[in-house]
C-alpha positions as CSV (number, residue, x, y, z in Angstrom):
1,M,28.5,-20.8,18.5
2,Y,28.6,-17.8,20.7
3,S,29.6,-15.6,17.7
4,H,26.5,-16.7,15.8
5,I,24.3,-15.5,18.7
6,Q,26.1,-12.2,18.7
7,L,25.7,-11.8,14.9
8,A,22.0,-12.6,15.2
9,Q,21.5,-10.1,18.0
10,Q,23.3,-7.4,16.0
11,H,21.2,-8.2,12.9
12,I,18.0,-8.0,15.0
13,A,19.1,-4.6,16.4
14,E,19.8,-3.3,12.9
15,L,16.3,-4.5,11.7
16,H,14.7,-2.7,14.6
17,A,16.6,0.5,13.8
18,Q,15.5,0.2,10.1
19,A,11.9,-0.3,11.2
20,D,12.0,2.7,13.5
21,A,13.4,4.8,10.7
22,H,10.7,3.7,8.4
23,R,8.0,4.4,10.9
24,L,9.4,7.9,11.4
25,A,9.6,8.6,7.7
26,A,6.0,7.3,7.2
27,D,4.7,9.5,9.9
28,A,6.4,12.6,8.4
29,R,4.7,12.1,5.0
30,P,1.4,13.9,4.4
31,P,-1.5,11.5,4.2
32,R,-2.6,10.6,0.7
33,R,-5.5,8.4,1.6
34,E,-8.2,10.8,0.4
35,L,-7.0,10.8,-3.2
36,R,-6.3,7.0,-3.1
37,T,-9.8,6.4,-1.8
38,R,-11.4,8.5,-4.5
39,V,-9.4,6.9,-7.3
40,G,-10.2,3.4,-5.9
41,W,-14.0,4.0,-5.7
42,T,-13.9,5.5,-9.2
43,L,-12.2,2.3,-10.5
44,V,-14.8,0.2,-8.7
45,E,-17.6,2.2,-10.3
46,L,-16.1,1.9,-13.7
47,G,-15.6,-1.8,-13.3
48,L,-19.2,-2.3,-12.2
49,R,-20.4,-0.3,-15.2
50,L,-18.3,-2.5,-17.5
51,A,-19.5,-5.7,-15.9
52,S,-23.2,-4.8,-15.9
53,T,-23.5,-3.8,-19.6
54,P,-24.8,-6.3,-22.1
55,N,-22.3,-7.5,-24.7
56,G,-22.0,-5.3,-27.8
57,T,-22.9,-2.0,-26.1
58,K,-20.5,0.5,-24.6
59,P,-21.2,2.0,-21.2
60,A,-21.9,5.7,-21.0
61,L,-19.1,7.4,-19.1
62,A,-19.9,10.4,-17.0
């Protein structure tokens, strides 16, 4: 039973190390939120145009 506890603790330590490495890698990447935000709002606007047009007519795209 003691070996199971040791294995679990080792696994937890490995998971913590992986999480730390992931955090460091994510912090090193340049932020891409501006582009993601613009694309997201463009898709929302397009969806609203498509949803608000009557059947049979096509929306005017800018």
